[in-house]
C-alpha positions as CSV (number, residue, x, y, z in Angstrom):
1,M,13.6,-25.4,21.7
2,S,16.7,-23.9,19.1
3,D,15.1,-20.5,19.3
4,D,14.8,-20.7,23.2
5,S,18.7,-21.8,23.4
6,S,19.7,-18.9,21.1
7,A,17.9,-16.8,23.0
8,R,19.7,-17.7,26.1
9,I,23.0,-17.8,24.5
10,A,22.4,-14.0,23.7
11,A,21.6,-13.2,26.6
12,G,24.4,-14.7,28.3
13,V,26.9,-12.9,25.7
14,R,25.5,-9.5,26.0
15,D,26.1,-9.6,29.7
16,W,29.5,-10.8,28.9
17,V,30.0,-7.8,26.4
18,A,28.9,-5.4,28.8
19,A,31.7,-6.0,31.3
20,A,34.3,-6.3,28.7
21,A,36.1,-3.5,27.4
22,P,35.6,-2.3,23.9
23,G,37.7,-4.5,21.0
24,A,38.0,-7.5,23.6
25,K,38.0,-11.0,21.9
26,L,34.8,-13.5,22.7
27,P,35.3,-16.7,23.7
28,S,36.0,-19.2,20.6
29,T,32.5,-20.8,19.2
30,R,33.9,-24.2,20.3
31,A,33.8,-22.9,23.7
32,L,30.8,-20.9,23.9
33,V,29.3,-24.5,22.5
34,A,30.8,-26.3,25.4
35,R,29.4,-23.5,27.9
36,Y,26.4,-23.4,26.8
37,A,25.7,-27.2,25.8
38,A,24.4,-26.0,22.5
39,S,24.7,-26.7,18.7
40,P,27.2,-24.5,16.5
41,V,24.1,-23.4,14.9
42,T,22.5,-22.2,17.7
43,V,25.6,-20.2,18.9
44,Q,26.2,-18.5,15.6
45,K,22.5,-17.5,15.6
46,A,22.6,-16.1,18.9
47,L,26.0,-14.2,17.5
48,R,24.1,-13.3,14.7
49,T,21.6,-11.8,16.9
50,L,24.4,-10.0,18.9
51,A,25.9,-8.5,15.7
52,A,22.9,-7.4,14.5
53,Q,22.5,-5.5,17.5
54,G,25.6,-3.6,17.1
55,L,27.0,-5.1,19.9
56,I,29.9,-7.6,18.5
57,E,31.6,-7.5,15.3
58,S,32.8,-10.6,13.4
59,R,37.0,-10.3,11.8
60,P,36.9,-13.4,9.2
61,G,39.9,-15.4,10.2
62,V,40.3,-13.6,13.4
63,G,37.6,-14.2,15.5
64,T,34.7,-12.1,17.2
65,F,35.2,-8.7,19.0
66,V,33.2,-6.5,21.4
67,R,32.7,-3.8,18.9
68,A,34.9,-0.7,19.9
69,V,32.5,2.7,20.3
70,R,34.2,4.9,17.5
71,T,34.0,8.5,18.2
72,T,33.6,10.3,14.8
73,R,33.4,13.8,13.9
74,P,29.5,14.8,12.6
75,N,29.2,14.5,9.1
76,D,29.1,17.7,7.3
77,Y,25.9,17.8,4.8
78,G,25.4,21.3,4.5
79,W,26.9,21.6,1.0
80,Q,24.1,19.9,-0.5
81,T,21.8,22.4,0.7
82,A,23.0,25.0,-2.3
83,A,23.4,22.0,-4.5
84,L,19.9,20.9,-3.8
85,G,17.9,24.3,-4.2
86,S,14.3,23.9,-3.1
87,P,12.5,20.5,-3.4
88,G,10.5,20.2,-6.8
89,F,7.7,19.0,-4.7
90,R,5.8,19.3,-1.5
91,A,7.6,17.4,0.9
92,T,5.4,14.8,2.5
93,Q,5.6,12.7,5.8
94,R,5.6,9.1,5.2
95,S,2.4,7.3,5.6
96,T,1.4,5.7,8.4
97,A,0.2,2.7,6.4
98,L,3.6,2.3,5.5
99,R,4.6,1.4,9.6
100,T,6.2,-1.7,10.1
101,T,5.2,-3.1,14.0
102,P,6.2,-5.6,16.1
103,N,4.0,-8.8,16.5
104,D,3.1,-7.8,20.1
105,V,1.4,-4.8,18.6
106,I,-2.4,-4.5,17.3
107,A,-2.0,-3.1,13.9
108,L,-5.1,-1.4,12.7
109,H,-3.1,1.0,10.2
110,S,-1.8,-0.9,7.1
111,G,-2.7,-0.7,3.9
112,Y,-1.7,-4.4,3.1
113,P,-3.9,-7.6,3.8
114,D,-2.8,-10.1,6.2
115,R,-1.0,-13.3,4.9
116,E,-4.4,-15.5,5.4
117,L,-6.1,-13.1,2.8
118,L,-3.4,-14.2,0.3
119,P,-3.2,-17.0,-2.1
120,E,0.2,-18.0,-0.4
121,R,0.5,-21.6,-2.2
122,L,-0.4,-20.4,-5.7
123,V,2.3,-17.6,-5.2
124,R,5.0,-19.9,-3.8
125,A,4.1,-22.9,-6.8
126,A,4.2,-20.0,-9.5
127,F,7.5,-18.5,-8.5
128,T,8.8,-22.3,-8.9
129,R,7.7,-22.3,-12.4
130,A,9.0,-18.9,-13.4
131,A,12.0,-19.8,-11.9
132,R,12.6,-22.7,-14.3
133,G,10.8,-20.6,-17.3
134,D,12.5,-17.9,-19.7
135,A,11.0,-15.3,-17.8
136,A,14.0,-16.1,-15.5
137,V,16.3,-14.8,-18.3
138,T,14.9,-12.9,-20.9
139,R,13.7,-9.1,-21.1
140,P,10.1,-8.9,-21.6
141,P,8.5,-6.0,-24.0
142,T,8.3,-2.7,-22.9
143,A,4.4,-3.1,-22.3
144,G,4.4,-6.3,-20.6
145,L,4.3,-9.8,-21.6
146,P,1.6,-10.1,-24.2
147,E,-0.1,-12.9,-22.1
148,L,-0.5,-10.7,-19.3
149,Q,-2.0,-7.7,-21.6
150,A,-4.2,-10.1,-23.1
151,W,-5.5,-11.0,-19.4
152,F,-5.6,-7.5,-18.3
153,A,-8.0,-6.5,-21.0
154,T,-10.1,-9.7,-21.1
155,E,-10.8,-9.0,-17.5
156,L,-12.3,-5.5,-18.1
157,G,-13.9,-6.8,-21.1
158,A,-16.0,-9.2,-19.5
159,F,-18.0,-5.9,-18.3
160,G,-19.7,-5.4,-21.4
161,G,-18.8,-2.1,-23.7
162,A,-16.0,-2.1,-26.3
163,P,-13.6,-4.3,-25.1
164,P,-10.2,-3.2,-25.2
165,S,-7.2,-4.7,-27.2
166,P,-4.5,-6.2,-25.4
167,G,-2.3,-3.5,-27.3
168,E,-3.8,-1.1,-25.4
169,V,-2.7,-2.5,-22.2
170,V,0.6,-1.0,-20.3
171,V,2.5,-3.0,-17.4
172,F,3.2,-1.4,-14.4
173,P,5.5,-2.4,-11.3
174,G,2.8,-1.8,-9.2
175,S,0.0,1.1,-9.3
176,Q,2.4,3.6,-7.6
177,S,4.7,3.8,-10.3
178,A,1.6,3.5,-12.5
179,L,0.3,6.7,-11.0
180,C,3.3,8.6,-11.2
181,T,3.4,8.4,-15.2
182,V,-0.1,9.0,-15.5
183,F,0.0,12.0,-13.8
184,R,3.5,13.0,-15.7
185,A,2.4,12.1,-19.0
186,L,-1.2,13.7,-18.9
187,V,-1.2,16.1,-16.7
188,G,2.3,17.8,-16.6
189,P,4.4,19.9,-13.9
190,E,2.0,22.9,-12.7
191,R,-1.1,21.6,-14.1
192,P,-4.3,21.1,-12.1
193,L,-5.3,17.7,-11.3
194,L,-8.6,17.1,-10.0
195,V,-9.0,14.4,-7.0
196,E,-11.8,13.4,-4.4
197,S,-11.4,14.7,-0.9
198,P,-10.5,12.4,0.8
199,T,-8.5,10.2,-1.5
200,Y,-5.6,7.9,-1.5
201,W,-2.5,9.2,0.1
202,G,-0.3,7.2,-2.7
203,A,-2.1,9.2,-5.5
204,L,-1.5,12.9,-3.3
205,L,2.3,11.9,-3.0
206,A,2.8,10.8,-7.0
207,A,1.1,13.9,-8.0
208,A,3.5,16.1,-5.5
209,Q,6.5,14.3,-6.7
210,S,5.3,14.6,-10.7
211,G,4.9,18.4,-9.8
212,V,1.1,18.1,-10.6
213,R,-1.1,20.7,-8.7
214,V,-4.0,19.1,-7.0
215,V,-7.3,20.2,-6.7
216,P,-9.6,18.7,-4.1
217,V,-13.4,18.0,-5.0
218,P,-15.5,16.9,-2.1
219,S,-16.6,13.3,-2.0
220,S,-19.0,11.5,0.4
221,A,-19.6,8.0,1.8
222,H,-21.6,8.1,-2.1
223,G,-19.0,9.7,-4.2
224,P,-18.5,13.0,-5.1
225,D,-20.6,16.0,-6.2
226,P,-20.9,15.8,-9.7
227,D,-21.7,19.5,-10.0
228,E,-18.8,20.2,-7.4
229,L,-17.1,18.8,-10.1
230,A,-18.3,20.3,-13.2
231,R,-17.5,23.4,-11.2
232,A,-13.8,22.2,-10.3
233,F,-13.3,21.6,-14.1
234,S,-14.6,24.8,-15.3
235,R,-12.7,26.9,-12.4
236,T,-9.3,25.6,-13.1
237,G,-9.3,24.2,-16.6
238,A,-8.0,20.6,-15.6
239,R,-7.9,17.9,-17.9
240,A,-8.1,14.8,-15.6
241,F,-9.8,13.8,-12.5
242,Y,-8.3,11.5,-10.4
243,A,-10.9,9.0,-8.7
244,Q,-11.7,5.6,-6.9
245,P,-15.3,4.8,-8.1
246,N,-15.6,1.3,-6.3
247,F,-14.8,0.9,-2.6
248,A,-12.6,4.2,-2.5
249,N,-9.5,4.4,-0.3
250,P,-10.1,5.7,2.5
251,T,-14.1,6.1,2.6
252,G,-15.3,2.8,1.0
253,A,-17.4,4.4,-1.4
254,Q,-19.0,2.7,-4.1
255,W,-20.9,5.1,-7.0
256,S,-24.0,4.2,-7.9
257,P,-24.7,3.5,-11.5
258,D,-26.4,7.0,-12.0
259,L,-23.4,8.8,-10.3
260,A,-20.8,6.9,-12.3
261,E,-23.2,8.1,-15.4
262,K,-23.3,11.7,-14.6
263,V,-19.2,12.0,-13.8
264,L,-18.5,10.4,-17.1
265,D,-20.5,12.7,-18.7
266,V,-18.9,15.6,-17.0
267,V,-15.6,14.2,-18.2
268,R,-16.5,14.0,-21.7
269,R,-18.3,17.3,-21.9
270,H,-14.9,19.1,-20.2
271,G,-12.9,16.6,-22.9
272,A,-10.8,15.3,-19.6
273,F,-9.4,12.2,-19.1
274,L,-11.1,9.8,-15.9
275,V,-8.1,8.1,-14.3
276,E,-9.9,5.4,-12.5
277,D,-8.0,3.5,-10.0
278,D,-9.8,0.2,-9.4
279,W,-7.6,-0.9,-6.6
280,A,-9.9,-2.9,-4.7
281,H,-11.1,-5.1,-7.5
282,D,-10.5,-8.5,-5.7
283,F,-12.0,-7.4,-2.8
284,G,-15.9,-7.3,-3.1
285,I,-17.7,-8.3,-0.3
286,T,-21.4,-7.9,-0.5
287,A,-20.9,-6.3,-4.3
288,D,-18.8,-6.8,-7.0
289,P,-17.1,-4.1,-8.8
290,V,-18.0,-2.6,-11.9
291,P,-15.5,-0.6,-13.9
292,L,-16.3,2.7,-15.5
293,A,-14.0,2.1,-17.9
294,A,-16.4,-0.7,-19.4
295,R,-19.0,2.0,-20.2
296,D,-16.5,4.2,-22.2
297,D,-15.3,3.8,-25.8
298,G,-13.9,7.2,-26.5
299,G,-10.7,7.2,-24.4
300,H,-11.9,9.2,-21.5
301,V,-11.2,6.5,-19.2
302,V,-7.6,5.7,-18.1
303,Y,-8.0,2.3,-15.9
304,L,-5.5,1.5,-13.4
305,R,-5.6,-2.1,-12.1
306,S,-3.1,-3.4,-9.2
307,L,-2.5,-7.2,-8.4
308,T,-0.1,-6.4,-5.9
309,K,-2.6,-6.4,-2.7
310,S,-4.4,-9.2,-3.8
311,V,-1.8,-11.5,-5.3
312,S,1.0,-10.6,-3.0
313,P,3.3,-7.7,-1.9
314,A,5.9,-8.9,-3.4
315,V,4.5,-9.3,-6.7
316,R,4.0,-5.9,-7.7
317,V,2.3,-5.5,-11.1
318,A,-0.1,-3.8,-12.2
319,G,-2.1,-3.1,-15.9
320,I,-3.2,0.4,-17.1
321,V,-5.6,0.0,-20.0
322,A,-5.6,3.3,-22.1
323,R,-6.3,4.2,-25.5
324,G,-5.6,6.7,-28.2
325,P,-2.3,8.8,-28.1
326,A,-2.8,8.7,-24.2
327,R,-1.4,5.4,-24.2
328,E,1.8,6.1,-26.6
329,R,2.5,9.0,-23.9
330,I,2.3,6.8,-20.8
331,L,4.4,4.1,-22.9
332,A,7.0,6.6,-23.4
333,D,7.2,7.6,-19.8
334,V,8.1,3.5,-19.0
335,E,10.5,3.4,-21.7
336,A,12.7,6.7,-20.2
337,V,11.6,5.5,-16.4
338,S,11.8,1.8,-15.9
339,M,12.1,0.2,-19.4
340,Y,10.1,-2.8,-18.4
341,V,8.8,-4.9,-15.6
342,S,10.5,-8.2,-14.5
343,G,9.6,-10.9,-16.5
344,V,9.7,-12.9,-13.5
345,L,7.1,-11.1,-11.6
346,Q,4.8,-11.0,-14.7
347,A,4.9,-14.8,-15.1
348,V,4.5,-15.5,-11.2
349,A,1.4,-12.9,-11.4
350,L,-0.2,-14.4,-14.7
351,D,0.0,-18.0,-13.1
352,V,-1.6,-17.1,-10.1
353,V,-4.7,-15.4,-11.7
354,T,-5.1,-18.0,-14.4
355,Q,-4.9,-20.8,-12.1
356,P,-8.5,-22.3,-11.4
357,A,-8.0,-22.3,-7.7
358,W,-7.7,-18.0,-8.0
359,R,-11.4,-18.3,-8.0
360,T,-11.9,-20.4,-5.4
361,H,-9.7,-17.8,-3.2
362,R,-11.3,-14.8,-4.1
363,R,-14.5,-16.4,-2.8
364,D,-13.0,-17.5,0.2
365,S,-11.3,-14.2,0.9
366,R,-14.9,-12.7,0.4
367,H,-16.2,-14.4,3.3
368,R,-13.3,-13.5,5.8
369,L,-13.0,-10.3,4.9
370,A,-16.9,-10.0,5.2
371,A,-16.2,-11.7,9.3
372,R,-13.4,-9.4,9.7
373,R,-15.5,-6.1,8.7
374,D,-18.4,-7.2,10.7
375,L,-16.3,-7.8,13.5
376,M,-14.7,-4.0,13.8
377,V,-17.9,-2.5,13.1
378,A,-19.6,-4.2,16.0
379,A,-16.1,-3.5,18.1
380,L,-17.0,0.3,17.1
381,H,-20.2,0.5,18.1
382,E,-19.6,-1.0,21.5
383,H,-16.5,0.6,22.4
384,V,-16.5,3.9,20.2
385,P,-20.0,4.9,20.5
386,A,-19.3,8.8,19.9
387,A,-17.7,8.1,16.3
388,R,-19.8,7.9,13.2
389,L,-19.5,5.2,10.7
390,E,-20.8,7.0,7.9
391,A,-21.5,3.5,5.7
392,V,-20.6,-0.1,5.9
393,P,-18.3,-0.6,2.9
394,H,-19.4,-3.3,0.3
395,G,-15.7,-3.7,-0.1
396,G,-12.6,-2.8,0.0
397,L,-10.3,-3.3,3.1
398,N,-10.8,-0.4,5.4
399,L,-13.3,1.8,7.7
400,W,-13.7,5.6,7.7
401,V,-14.7,6.6,11.1
402,R,-15.4,10.4,12.0
403,L,-14.5,11.2,15.6
404,P,-16.2,13.7,17.5
405,D,-15.2,17.1,16.7
406,G,-12.8,18.8,18.7
407,T,-10.8,15.5,19.6
408,D,-7.1,15.9,19.8
409,L,-6.6,13.5,16.7
410,A,-2.7,13.7,17.1
411,R,-3.0,13.2,20.6
412,L,-5.6,10.1,20.1
413,V,-2.7,8.4,17.5
414,R,-0.5,9.1,20.6
415,D,-2.3,7.2,23.3
416,C,-2.9,4.5,21.3
417,D,0.7,3.8,20.1
418,A,1.5,4.0,23.8
419,A,-1.2,1.6,24.7
420,G,0.6,-0.9,21.7
421,V,-2.6,-0.2,19.1
422,V,-1.3,1.5,15.5
423,V,-4.1,3.5,14.1
424,A,-3.9,5.9,10.8
425,P,-4.7,9.6,11.6
426,G,-7.2,10.1,8.5
427,N,-5.6,13.7,7.8
428,E,-2.9,11.8,5.6
429,W,-6.0,11.3,3.2
430,F,-6.9,14.9,2.7
431,P,-5.2,16.7,0.1
432,A,-6.4,20.0,1.8
433,E,-7.4,20.6,5.3
434,P,-9.1,17.9,7.0
435,T,-12.6,18.2,7.1
436,G,-12.7,16.8,10.4
437,A,-11.1,14.2,12.7
438,Y,-11.2,11.0,11.2
439,L,-9.5,7.3,11.6
440,R,-8.9,4.9,8.8
441,L,-9.3,1.4,10.4
442,N,-7.9,-1.6,8.3
443,Y,-9.9,-4.8,8.7
444,S,-7.5,-6.9,6.7
445,G,-4.6,-6.9,8.7
446,P,-3.0,-9.7,11.2
447,N,-4.6,-11.2,14.5
448,P,-8.1,-10.4,13.6
449,G,-9.1,-11.3,17.3
450,A,-7.6,-8.7,18.3
451,F,-9.5,-6.0,17.1
452,P,-12.2,-5.6,20.0
453,D,-9.1,-4.9,22.2
454,G,-7.7,-2.5,19.8
455,V,-10.9,-0.8,19.4
456,R,-11.7,-0.6,22.9
457,T,-8.4,1.0,23.3
458,V,-9.2,3.9,20.9
459,G,-12.5,4.1,22.9
460,S,-10.6,4.4,26.1
461,A,-8.1,7.1,24.8
462,L,-11.1,9.0,23.3
463,A,-13.1,8.9,26.4
464,R,-10.1,10.2,28.5
465,Q,-10.5,13.5,26.2
466,T,-13.9,14.1,26.4
């Protein structure tokens, strides 16, 4: 009722403002309370809405006024062109995956899970406990809270091989920060970095901002071709390969044990690093991820695992496992850039993942993701029969959909957007020219009941082109 009353008051005052002169003083809150028979809280809420829309402005101790239209001269920032010079990295368009949308839009584009897939109750309780603890008022070590370092090390060590020590873990404020540091510390400006094509757009952005030269290696729904990888290493002299062996973003590919061993053999023979991004470790559906890092005891694999998507977008915490001098290079970059990660966020992350209910939540999420994935796959088969789904992923959050050759992808995205459906064009995931028209559809977003309608809209937009 309060929301309805607030909207009614905002509409009435908006009409009054439209007829008033700029700078006119609004009736007092008391007068508006009497006029609309509403509480002062409801009136203030309506006024805050209008202020946020730029229609009115409050002057403390004086009153509320119709915002005057201020005519100002255009700002001249031309001098910055000479001061900044050419950008040190390739300018990239903001990813569609980060776009925020109104609630009435069918969002098939996001890279983050819906709230119902998050351990919200655990997160809220963890924040309450962290606020009462020492983490709220103390500086954590640069490499991370020892207990959280130990948790990351134990998680990886559970897969066998030579288990890492807690001291080989460095905690970061999210995987994006970790990728920037790894690319700067282990590759360096103007030096080549091999990446799967297609691959995670955030890794391409991190490479661009680090000045790293990206070299694409073709990758399919099953993973990269080891022979192509070996040729790329030989041709470029690269000393690092960035990859997502489990539920790759965007293709959903999961490497077979045989492929994983072949890729590791190529990396070892060329004396290189494999930067393993285990972004979807907590999102297995019909298969469980097995990190390649568990097979490595020579320090070739630099292992990255993030908790941001599985715990909460508000808890940007990730861990890097690196051995030998590589770890020292990484830690030195951390000291220069971020110094340390918020102790509160680390404490919250550790609290959540060590609760018994965390494993229960992950089991429940697996079933929910499976239902969402299957719903979207069925909708694609029914409404977009011309599209090709090369593989149904065994985990992760996305479907990678190939559209017919000749599809005008930009037009398709615009037409879907105009119809209230937001999709992510696949060209954002290619480090070079796209090899076809693709969409990345996220089945972990809000309102899964609307997925069939959203996919039907994609099919209609595609049908208008053919």
